TORKOL-4160 file (C-alpha; in steps of 0.2 Angstrom, whole numbers, padded with zeros to 4 digits, m for minus):
393
<pt num="1" X="0000" Y="0000" Z="0000"/>
<pt num="2" X="0007" Y="0017" Z="m0005"/>
<pt num="3" X="0007" Y="0033" Z="0006"/>
<pt num="4" X="m0006" Y="0040" Z="m0006"/>
<pt num="5" X="m0017" Y="0025" Z="m0004"/>
<pt num="6" X="m0016" Y="0026" Z="0015"/>
<pt num="7" X="m0020" Y="0045" Z="0015"/>
<pt num="8" X="m0036" Y="0041" Z="0004"/>
<pt num="9" X="m0041" Y="0027" Z="0015"/>
<pt num="10" X="m0039" Y="0037" Z="0031"/>
<pt num="11" X="m0049" Y="0051" Z="0023"/>
<pt num="12" X="m0063" Y="0040" Z="0018"/>
<pt num="13" X="m0064" Y="0032" Z="0035"/>
<pt num="14" X="m0065" Y="0049" Z="0044"/>
<pt num="15" X="m0080" Y="0054" Z="0032"/>
<pt num="16" X="m0090" Y="0038" Z="0037"/>
<pt num="17" X="m0085" Y="0039" Z="0055"/>
<pt num="18" X="m0073" Y="0024" Z="0056"/>
<pt num="19" X="m0057" Y="0024" Z="0066"/>
<pt num="20" X="m0042" Y="0013" Z="0062"/>
<pt num="21" X="m0037" Y="0005" Z="0079"/>
<pt num="22" X="m0025" Y="0001" Z="0086"/>
<pt num="23" X="m0013" Y="0007" Z="0072"/>
<pt num="24" X="m0012" Y="0026" Z="0070"/>
<pt num="25" X="m0009" Y="0034" Z="0053"/>
<pt num="26" X="0009" Y="0039" Z="0056"/>
<pt num="27" X="0012" Y="0021" Z="0061"/>
<pt num="28" X="0005" Y="0015" Z="0044"/>
<pt num="29" X="0016" Y="0027" Z="0035"/>
<pt num="30" X="0031" Y="0021" Z="0045"/>
<pt num="31" X="0028" Y="0003" Z="0041"/>
<pt num="32" X="0024" Y="0006" Z="0023"/>
<pt num="33" X="0039" Y="0017" Z="0019"/>
<pt num="34" X="0053" Y="0005" Z="0028"/>
<pt num="35" X="0056" Y="m0012" Z="0020"/>
<pt num="36" X="0059" Y="m0025" Z="0033"/>
<pt num="37" X="0075" Y="m0035" Z="0033"/>
<pt num="38" X="0071" Y="m0053" Z="0027"/>
<pt num="39" X="0071" Y="m0065" Z="0042"/>
<pt num="40" X="0074" Y="m0083" Z="0038"/>
<pt num="41" X="0065" Y="m0093" Z="0051"/>
<pt num="42" X="0071" Y="m0110" Z="0055"/>
<pt num="43" X="0058" Y="m0124" Z="0060"/>
<pt num="44" X="0070" Y="m0138" Z="0064"/>
<pt num="45" X="0079" Y="m0137" Z="0080"/>
<pt num="46" X="0094" Y="m0148" Z="0075"/>
<pt num="47" X="0096" Y="m0138" Z="0060"/>
<pt num="48" X="0096" Y="m0122" Z="0070"/>
<pt num="49" X="0109" Y="m0129" Z="0082"/>
<pt num="50" X="0121" Y="m0133" Z="0068"/>
<pt num="51" X="0119" Y="m0116" Z="0060"/>
<pt num="52" X="0122" Y="m0108" Z="0077"/>
<pt num="53" X="0138" Y="m0118" Z="0080"/>
<pt num="54" X="0144" Y="m0115" Z="0062"/>
<pt num="55" X="0141" Y="m0096" Z="0062"/>
<pt num="56" X="0144" Y="m0092" Z="0080"/>
<pt num="57" X="0127" Y="m0084" Z="0081"/>
<pt num="58" X="0115" Y="m0085" Z="0095"/>
<pt num="59" X="0098" Y="m0095" Z="0093"/>
<pt num="60" X="0082" Y="m0085" Z="0095"/>
<pt num="61" X="0070" Y="m0099" Z="0099"/>
<pt num="62" X="0051" Y="m0094" Z="0099"/>
<pt num="63" X="0039" Y="m0106" Z="0107"/>
<pt num="64" X="0021" Y="m0103" Z="0101"/>
<pt num="65" X="0005" Y="m0112" Z="0098"/>
<pt num="66" X="m0009" Y="m0110" Z="0084"/>
<pt num="67" X="m0022" Y="m0105" Z="0097"/>
<pt num="68" X="m0011" Y="m0092" Z="0106"/>
<pt num="69" X="m0018" Y="m0074" Z="0103"/>
<pt num="70" X="m0002" Y="m0066" Z="0110"/>
<pt num="71" X="0009" Y="m0077" Z="0099"/>
<pt num="72" X="0000" Y="m0070" Z="0084"/>
<pt num="73" X="0002" Y="m0052" Z="0091"/>
<pt num="74" X="0020" Y="m0054" Z="0094"/>
<pt num="75" X="0022" Y="m0060" Z="0075"/>
<pt num="76" X="0011" Y="m0045" Z="0069"/>
<pt num="77" X="0020" Y="m0031" Z="0079"/>
<pt num="78" X="0036" Y="m0034" Z="0088"/>
<pt num="79" X="0044" Y="m0046" Z="0075"/>
<pt num="80" X="0039" Y="m0033" Z="0061"/>
<pt num="81" X="0048" Y="m0019" Z="0070"/>
<pt num="82" X="0063" Y="m0014" Z="0059"/>
<pt num="83" X="0076" Y="m0015" Z="0073"/>
<pt num="84" X="0070" Y="m0032" Z="0079"/>
<pt num="85" X="0069" Y="m0039" Z="0062"/>
<pt num="86" X="0087" Y="m0033" Z="0058"/>
<pt num="87" X="0094" Y="m0041" Z="0073"/>
<pt num="88" X="0085" Y="m0057" Z="0070"/>
<pt num="89" X="0092" Y="m0057" Z="0052"/>
<pt num="90" X="0110" Y="m0051" Z="0056"/>
<pt num="91" X="0114" Y="m0057" Z="0074"/>
<pt num="92" X="0103" Y="m0073" Z="0077"/>
<pt num="93" X="0098" Y="m0089" Z="0070"/>
<pt num="94" X="0079" Y="m0087" Z="0072"/>
<pt num="95" X="0069" Y="m0103" Z="0076"/>
<pt num="96" X="0050" Y="m0105" Z="0078"/>
<pt num="97" X="0044" Y="m0121" Z="0087"/>
<pt num="98" X="0026" Y="m0126" Z="0090"/>
<pt num="99" X="0024" Y="m0131" Z="0108"/>
<pt num="100" X="0010" Y="m0143" Z="0104"/>
<pt num="101" X="0020" Y="m0151" Z="0090"/>
<pt num="102" X="0036" Y="m0153" Z="0100"/>
<pt num="103" X="0031" Y="m0157" Z="0118"/>
<pt num="104" X="0047" Y="m0165" Z="0123"/>
<pt num="105" X="0058" Y="m0150" Z="0118"/>
<pt num="106" X="0045" Y="m0138" Z="0127"/>
<pt num="107" X="0046" Y="m0150" Z="0143"/>
<pt num="108" X="0065" Y="m0150" Z="0142"/>
<pt num="109" X="0066" Y="m0131" Z="0142"/>
<pt num="110" X="0052" Y="m0130" Z="0155"/>
<pt num="111" X="0040" Y="m0120" Z="0144"/>
<pt num="112" X="0025" Y="m0115" Z="0154"/>
<pt num="113" X="0018" Y="m0100" Z="0145"/>
<pt num="114" X="0016" Y="m0095" Z="0127"/>
<pt num="115" X="0024" Y="m0086" Z="0119"/>
<pt num="116" X="0041" Y="m0090" Z="0126"/>
<pt num="117" X="0058" Y="m0085" Z="0119"/>
<pt num="118" X="0074" Y="m0094" Z="0123"/>
<pt num="119" X="0091" Y="m0086" Z="0118"/>
<pt num="120" X="0105" Y="m0098" Z="0118"/>
<pt num="121" X="0123" Y="m0097" Z="0114"/>
<pt num="122" X="0131" Y="m0108" Z="0101"/>
<pt num="123" X="0137" Y="m0120" Z="0114"/>
<pt num="124" X="0119" Y="m0122" Z="0120"/>
<pt num="125" X="0121" Y="m0111" Z="0136"/>
<pt num="126" X="0104" Y="m0102" Z="0139"/>
<pt num="127" X="0108" Y="m0083" Z="0139"/>
<pt num="128" X="0090" Y="m0077" Z="0141"/>
<pt num="129" X="0072" Y="m0083" Z="0144"/>
<pt num="130" X="0058" Y="m0072" Z="0140"/>
<pt num="131" X="0040" Y="m0076" Z="0144"/>
<pt num="132" X="0024" Y="m0068" Z="0137"/>
<pt num="133" X="0021" Y="m0054" Z="0124"/>
<pt num="134" X="0034" Y="m0039" Z="0123"/>
<pt num="135" X="0033" Y="m0023" Z="0115"/>
<pt num="136" X="0046" Y="m0020" Z="0101"/>
<pt num="137" X="0057" Y="m0008" Z="0111"/>
<pt num="138" X="0058" Y="m0020" Z="0126"/>
<pt num="139" X="0061" Y="m0035" Z="0115"/>
<pt num="140" X="0075" Y="m0025" Z="0106"/>
<pt num="141" X="0083" Y="m0020" Z="0122"/>
<pt num="142" X="0083" Y="m0038" Z="0129"/>
<pt num="143" X="0090" Y="m0045" Z="0113"/>
<pt num="144" X="0104" Y="m0032" Z="0113"/>
<pt num="145" X="0108" Y="m0036" Z="0131"/>
<pt num="146" X="0109" Y="m0055" Z="0126"/>
<pt num="147" X="0121" Y="m0051" Z="0112"/>
<pt num="148" X="0132" Y="m0041" Z="0124"/>
<pt num="149" X="0133" Y="m0056" Z="0136"/>
<pt num="150" X="0139" Y="m0067" Z="0122"/>
<pt num="151" X="0153" Y="m0055" Z="0118"/>
<pt num="152" X="0168" Y="m0052" Z="0130"/>
<pt num="153" X="0170" Y="m0033" Z="0135"/>
<pt num="154" X="0187" Y="m0032" Z="0127"/>
<pt num="155" X="0181" Y="m0038" Z="0110"/>
<pt num="156" X="0166" Y="m0027" Z="0110"/>
<pt num="157" X="0177" Y="m0012" Z="0115"/>
<pt num="158" X="0189" Y="m0015" Z="0101"/>
<pt num="159" X="0175" Y="m0018" Z="0088"/>
<pt num="160" X="0167" Y="m0001" Z="0094"/>
<pt num="161" X="0184" Y="0008" Z="0093"/>
<pt num="162" X="0187" Y="0000" Z="0076"/>
<pt num="163" X="0170" Y="0006" Z="0069"/>
<pt num="164" X="0174" Y="0024" Z="0075"/>
<pt num="165" X="0191" Y="0024" Z="0066"/>
<pt num="166" X="0183" Y="0018" Z="0050"/>
<pt num="167" X="0170" Y="0032" Z="0051"/>
<pt num="168" X="0184" Y="0044" Z="0051"/>
<pt num="169" X="0193" Y="0035" Z="0037"/>
<pt num="170" X="0207" Y="0030" Z="0049"/>
<pt num="171" X="0210" Y="0012" Z="0042"/>
<pt num="172" X="0228" Y="0011" Z="0049"/>
<pt num="173" X="0220" Y="0011" Z="0066"/>
<pt num="174" X="0205" Y="0001" Z="0062"/>
<pt num="175" X="0213" Y="m0014" Z="0054"/>
<pt num="176" X="0224" Y="m0020" Z="0069"/>
<pt num="177" X="0209" Y="m0018" Z="0081"/>
<pt num="178" X="0198" Y="m0028" Z="0069"/>
<pt num="179" X="0212" Y="m0041" Z="0068"/>
<pt num="180" X="0212" Y="m0041" Z="0087"/>
<pt num="181" X="0193" Y="m0045" Z="0088"/>
<pt num="182" X="0196" Y="m0060" Z="0078"/>
<pt num="183" X="0212" Y="m0066" Z="0088"/>
<pt num="184" X="0204" Y="m0080" Z="0097"/>
<pt num="185" X="0197" Y="m0089" Z="0082"/>
<pt num="186" X="0179" Y="m0090" Z="0087"/>
<pt num="187" X="0164" Y="m0085" Z="0077"/>
<pt num="188" X="0154" Y="m0073" Z="0088"/>
<pt num="189" X="0142" Y="m0062" Z="0079"/>
<pt num="190" X="0153" Y="m0047" Z="0082"/>
<pt num="191" X="0168" Y="m0057" Z="0075"/>
<pt num="192" X="0158" Y="m0061" Z="0060"/>
<pt num="193" X="0155" Y="m0043" Z="0057"/>
<pt num="194" X="0173" Y="m0039" Z="0060"/>
<pt num="195" X="0178" Y="m0052" Z="0047"/>
<pt num="196" X="0166" Y="m0044" Z="0035"/>
<pt num="197" X="0173" Y="m0027" Z="0037"/>
<pt num="198" X="0191" Y="m0034" Z="0036"/>
<pt num="199" X="0186" Y="m0043" Z="0019"/>
<pt num="200" X="0180" Y="m0026" Z="0013"/>
<pt num="201" X="0195" Y="m0017" Z="0018"/>
<pt num="202" X="0206" Y="m0031" Z="0010"/>
<pt num="203" X="0196" Y="m0029" Z="m0006"/>
<pt num="204" X="0199" Y="m0010" Z="m0007"/>
<pt num="205" X="0218" Y="m0013" Z="m0004"/>
<pt num="206" X="0218" Y="m0026" Z="m0017"/>
<pt num="207" X="0210" Y="m0014" Z="m0030"/>
<pt num="208" X="0224" Y="m0001" Z="m0026"/>
<pt num="209" X="0237" Y="m0014" Z="m0030"/>
<pt num="210" X="0228" Y="m0019" Z="m0046"/>
<pt num="211" X="0228" Y="m0001" Z="m0051"/>
<pt num="212" X="0247" Y="0001" Z="m0047"/>
<pt num="213" X="0251" Y="m0014" Z="m0058"/>
<pt num="214" X="0240" Y="m0008" Z="m0072"/>
<pt num="215" X="0250" Y="0009" Z="m0072"/>
<pt num="216" X="0266" Y="0000" Z="m0071"/>
<pt num="217" X="0261" Y="m0010" Z="m0087"/>
<pt num="218" X="0258" Y="0006" Z="m0095"/>
<pt num="219" X="0275" Y="0012" Z="m0091"/>
<pt num="220" X="0268" Y="0025" Z="m0079"/>
<pt num="221" X="0280" Y="0020" Z="m0065"/>
<pt num="222" X="0279" Y="0036" Z="m0055"/>
<pt num="223" X="0260" Y="0036" Z="m0054"/>
<pt num="224" X="0261" Y="0017" Z="m0049"/>
<pt num="225" X="0273" Y="0021" Z="m0035"/>
<pt num="226" X="0262" Y="0035" Z="m0028"/>
<pt num="227" X="0247" Y="0023" Z="m0028"/>
<pt num="228" X="0257" Y="0009" Z="m0019"/>
<pt num="229" X="0264" Y="0022" Z="m0007"/>
<pt num="230" X="0246" Y="0027" Z="m0002"/>
<pt num="231" X="0241" Y="0008" Z="m0001"/>
<pt num="232" X="0255" Y="0005" Z="0012"/>
<pt num="233" X="0250" Y="0021" Z="0022"/>
<pt num="234" X="0231" Y="0018" Z="0022"/>
<pt num="235" X="0230" Y="m0001" Z="0022"/>
<pt num="236" X="0244" Y="m0007" Z="0033"/>
<pt num="237" X="0245" Y="m0026" Z="0038"/>
<pt num="238" X="0234" Y="m0031" Z="0024"/>
<pt num="239" X="0239" Y="m0044" Z="0011"/>
<pt num="240" X="0239" Y="m0031" Z="m0002"/>
<pt num="241" X="0250" Y="m0020" Z="0008"/>
<pt num="242" X="0263" Y="m0034" Z="0010"/>
<pt num="243" X="0263" Y="m0037" Z="m0009"/>
<pt num="244" X="0264" Y="m0019" Z="m0012"/>
<pt num="245" X="0280" Y="m0018" Z="m0002"/>
<pt num="246" X="0288" Y="m0031" Z="m0013"/>
<pt num="247" X="0281" Y="m0021" Z="m0028"/>
<pt num="248" X="0290" Y="m0005" Z="m0022"/>
<pt num="249" X="0306" Y="m0014" Z="m0020"/>
<pt num="250" X="0306" Y="m0020" Z="m0038"/>
<pt num="251" X="0303" Y="m0003" Z="m0045"/>
<pt num="252" X="0313" Y="0007" Z="m0033"/>
<pt num="253" X="0328" Y="0010" Z="m0044"/>
<pt num="254" X="0318" Y="0014" Z="m0060"/>
<pt num="255" X="0325" Y="0030" Z="m0068"/>
<pt num="256" X="0308" Y="0037" Z="m0071"/>
<pt num="257" X="0304" Y="0035" Z="m0052"/>
<pt num="258" X="0320" Y="0043" Z="m0047"/>
<pt num="259" X="0317" Y="0058" Z="m0058"/>
<pt num="260" X="0299" Y="0059" Z="m0051"/>
<pt num="261" X="0306" Y="0058" Z="m0033"/>
<pt num="262" X="0319" Y="0071" Z="m0037"/>
<pt num="263" X="0305" Y="0083" Z="m0044"/>
<pt num="264" X="0294" Y="0080" Z="m0028"/>
<pt num="265" X="0309" Y="0084" Z="m0017"/>
<pt num="266" X="0311" Y="0100" Z="m0026"/>
<pt num="267" X="0293" Y="0105" Z="m0024"/>
<pt num="268" X="0293" Y="0101" Z="m0006"/>
<pt num="269" X="0308" Y="0112" Z="m0003"/>
<pt num="270" X="0300" Y="0126" Z="m0013"/>
<pt num="271" X="0284" Y="0125" Z="m0002"/>
<pt num="272" X="0295" Y="0126" Z="0014"/>
<pt num="273" X="0304" Y="0141" Z="0007"/>
<pt num="274" X="0287" Y="0150" Z="0003"/>
<pt num="275" X="0281" Y="0146" Z="0021"/>
<pt num="276" X="0297" Y="0153" Z="0028"/>
<pt num="277" X="0295" Y="0169" Z="0018"/>
<pt num="278" X="0277" Y="0170" Z="0023"/>
<pt num="279" X="0283" Y="0169" Z="0042"/>
<pt num="280" X="0296" Y="0182" Z="0038"/>
<pt num="281" X="0310" Y="0169" Z="0042"/>
<pt num="282" X="0321" Y="0176" Z="0029"/>
<pt num="283" X="0337" Y="0167" Z="0033"/>
<pt num="284" X="0328" Y="0150" Z="0032"/>
<pt num="285" X="0319" Y="0155" Z="0016"/>
<pt num="286" X="0336" Y="0160" Z="0008"/>
<pt num="287" X="0345" Y="0144" Z="0013"/>
<pt num="288" X="0331" Y="0134" Z="0005"/>
<pt num="289" X="0330" Y="0145" Z="m0010"/>
<pt num="290" X="0349" Y="0144" Z="m0013"/>
<pt num="291" X="0348" Y="0125" Z="m0011"/>
<pt num="292" X="0335" Y="0124" Z="m0024"/>
<pt num="293" X="0346" Y="0136" Z="m0035"/>
<pt num="294" X="0362" Y="0125" Z="m0033"/>
<pt num="295" X="0355" Y="0107" Z="m0033"/>
<pt num="296" X="0339" Y="0108" Z="m0043"/>
<pt num="297" X="0342" Y="0121" Z="m0056"/>
<pt num="298" X="0335" Y="0109" Z="m0070"/>
<pt num="299" X="0318" Y="0108" Z="m0062"/>
<pt num="300" X="0304" Y="0121" Z="m0062"/>
<pt num="301" X="0304" Y="0122" Z="m0043"/>
<pt num="302" X="0323" Y="0125" Z="m0044"/>
<pt num="303" X="0320" Y="0140" Z="m0056"/>
<pt num="304" X="0307" Y="0147" Z="m0044"/>
<pt num="305" X="0319" Y="0145" Z="m0030"/>
<pt num="306" X="0332" Y="0155" Z="m0039"/>
<pt num="307" X="0320" Y="0169" Z="m0041"/>
<pt num="308" X="0315" Y="0168" Z="m0023"/>
<pt num="309" X="0333" Y="0169" Z="m0017"/>
<pt num="310" X="0336" Y="0185" Z="m0028"/>
<pt num="311" X="0321" Y="0193" Z="m0020"/>
<pt num="312" X="0329" Y="0192" Z="m0003"/>
<pt num="313" X="0347" Y="0196" Z="m0008"/>
<pt num="314" X="0341" Y="0211" Z="m0017"/>
<pt num="315" X="0331" Y="0218" Z="m0003"/>
<pt num="316" X="0342" Y="0226" Z="0010"/>
<pt num="317" X="0330" Y="0225" Z="0024"/>
<pt num="318" X="0327" Y="0206" Z="0022"/>
<pt num="319" X="0345" Y="0203" Z="0020"/>
<pt num="320" X="0349" Y="0212" Z="0036"/>
<pt num="321" X="0336" Y="0202" Z="0046"/>
<pt num="322" X="0343" Y="0186" Z="0038"/>
<pt num="323" X="0361" Y="0191" Z="0044"/>
<pt num="324" X="0354" Y="0195" Z="0061"/>
<pt num="325" X="0346" Y="0178" Z="0062"/>
<pt num="326" X="0363" Y="0170" Z="0057"/>
<pt num="327" X="0372" Y="0180" Z="0070"/>
<pt num="328" X="0360" Y="0175" Z="0084"/>
<pt num="329" X="0362" Y="0157" Z="0079"/>
<pt num="330" X="0381" Y="0159" Z="0080"/>
<pt num="331" X="0380" Y="0168" Z="0097"/>
<pt num="332" X="0369" Y="0153" Z="0103"/>
<pt num="333" X="0382" Y="0141" Z="0097"/>
<pt num="334" X="0396" Y="0151" Z="0105"/>
<pt num="335" X="0386" Y="0150" Z="0121"/>
<pt num="336" X="0385" Y="0131" Z="0120"/>
<pt num="337" X="0403" Y="0129" Z="0116"/>
<pt num="338" X="0407" Y="0140" Z="0132"/>
<pt num="339" X="0397" Y="0129" Z="0143"/>
<pt num="340" X="0406" Y="0114" Z="0136"/>
<pt num="341" X="0423" Y="0121" Z="0141"/>
<pt num="342" X="0416" Y="0126" Z="0158"/>
<pt num="343" X="0411" Y="0108" Z="0162"/>
<pt num="344" X="0429" Y="0104" Z="0158"/>
<pt num="345" X="0435" Y="0117" Z="0171"/>
<pt num="346" X="0443" Y="0128" Z="0157"/>
<pt num="347" X="0436" Y="0145" Z="0162"/>
<pt num="348" X="0449" Y="0154" Z="0152"/>
<pt num="349" X="0443" Y="0147" Z="0135"/>
<pt num="350" X="0425" Y="0148" Z="0140"/>
<pt num="351" X="0427" Y="0166" Z="0143"/>
<pt num="352" X="0434" Y="0169" Z="0126"/>
<pt num="353" X="0418" Y="0161" Z="0118"/>
<pt num="354" X="0406" Y="0170" Z="0130"/>
<pt num="355" X="0414" Y="0187" Z="0124"/>
<pt num="356" X="0411" Y="0182" Z="0106"/>
<pt num="357" X="0393" Y="0177" Z="0110"/>
<pt num="358" X="0390" Y="0195" Z="0117"/>
<pt num="359" X="0399" Y="0204" Z="0103"/>
<pt num="360" X="0392" Y="0194" Z="0088"/>
<pt num="361" X="0374" Y="0197" Z="0091"/>
<pt num="362" X="0372" Y="0211" Z="0104"/>
<pt num="363" X="0354" Y="0213" Z="0111"/>
<pt num="364" X="0350" Y="0194" Z="0108"/>
<pt num="365" X="0345" Y="0182" Z="0121"/>
<pt num="366" X="0361" Y="0172" Z="0119"/>
<pt num="367" X="0371" Y="0188" Z="0121"/>
<pt num="368" X="0362" Y="0192" Z="0137"/>
<pt num="369" X="0364" Y="0174" Z="0144"/>
<pt num="370" X="0383" Y="0175" Z="0140"/>
<pt num="371" X="0384" Y="0191" Z="0149"/>
<pt num="372" X="0376" Y="0183" Z="0165"/>
<pt num="373" X="0389" Y="0169" Z="0164"/>
<pt num="374" X="0403" Y="0180" Z="0162"/>
<pt num="375" X="0398" Y="0190" Z="0177"/>
<pt num="376" X="0397" Y="0174" Z="0187"/>
<pt num="377" X="0415" Y="0169" Z="0181"/>
<pt num="378" X="0424" Y="0185" Z="0182"/>
<pt num="379" X="0414" Y="0195" Z="0195"/>
<pt num="380" X="0414" Y="0209" Z="0183"/>
<pt num="381" X="0400" Y="0215" Z="0171"/>
<pt num="382" X="0407" Y="0214" Z="0153"/>
<pt num="383" X="0406" Y="0228" Z="0141"/>
<pt num="384" X="0393" Y="0223" Z="0128"/>
<pt num="385" X="0393" Y="0231" Z="0111"/>
<pt num="386" X="0377" Y="0241" Z="0107"/>
<pt num="387" X="0379" Y="0240" Z="0088"/>
<pt num="388" X="0382" Y="0259" Z="0087"/>
<pt num="389" X="0397" Y="0268" Z="0081"/>
<pt num="390" X="0404" Y="0283" Z="0088"/>
<pt num="391" X="0401" Y="0298" Z="0077"/>
<pt num="392" X="0416" Y="0307" Z="0069"/>
<pt num="393" X="0419" Y="0325" Z="0075"/>
């Protein structure tokens, strides 16, 4: 029945004074718009036990009779609830047994009331025993609790964290956690789901490897290398990643790949130089730009690096700040060298380097620290250069 048909039906009923009870209009719309998961009910107890043992899923055994009114209500309402139906389909081996037709089984399980539901682990241990009709929400809650009892806390926690990592696209974290869920080799429902997720991840990784091999066959070695590099980073500990590592070792010395890596290194250096320029770290920018100018002149990034170096060298203000940065670094190194000599007890040599630290970068923090050390050694405050020159008369 479509949504439009339901609306027409409700309109007609309201005009002639009829009321549809106990299901309300919104519930009808909800039921019609959401297809229920298919639940494959078993009717043979021995078959259900075998399926449970082979799959690791819990048995959901429903005892009912033909004349039981609440059994029919359970069938028509709670078992038709989307969440209940999904759990029955995904996490349980659902089994229906007529209590009148199987009196020995009903007696063995001490069935006194219909409907009765027995949730049993794959080893036959009873996890839950539910009597009478239950609303969908309560039944769903009890089923969830039953599944939790079947799954150790550590496994459940690892699976939950793995799912969170997958939602963020963090496969590198999710893969080892899913593998840990499967570690004991059992087939609990949560482990079956973990195995399915790992199989999906393995397939994604395998597709990456296939793409890399296709690129290599087309002589696109650099592109193949990039694909495999992504595979190793995104899908570690997979079979495809292990094969991908061997693939890289085979093509690692290929001339085209070496050229591609060299160009990438030049682009990385240029990006760092531009970041340093943006941060007004002119000395760092000049060092990187001159490295590009010297060692990567044949690349586009090298040519841009040479232009960047000229921009700094031809700007007095920027060159001054670059020189000051060099001097401050040198003063810091002199200070460290002086401390080394002080540890050896050589105060005379330490004093020489402390004086150099105060003079090479006056006003810097290294010069200030050197001045303090000199005072503690000599007992005199050293004359520190101010960086100014005496005007001529």
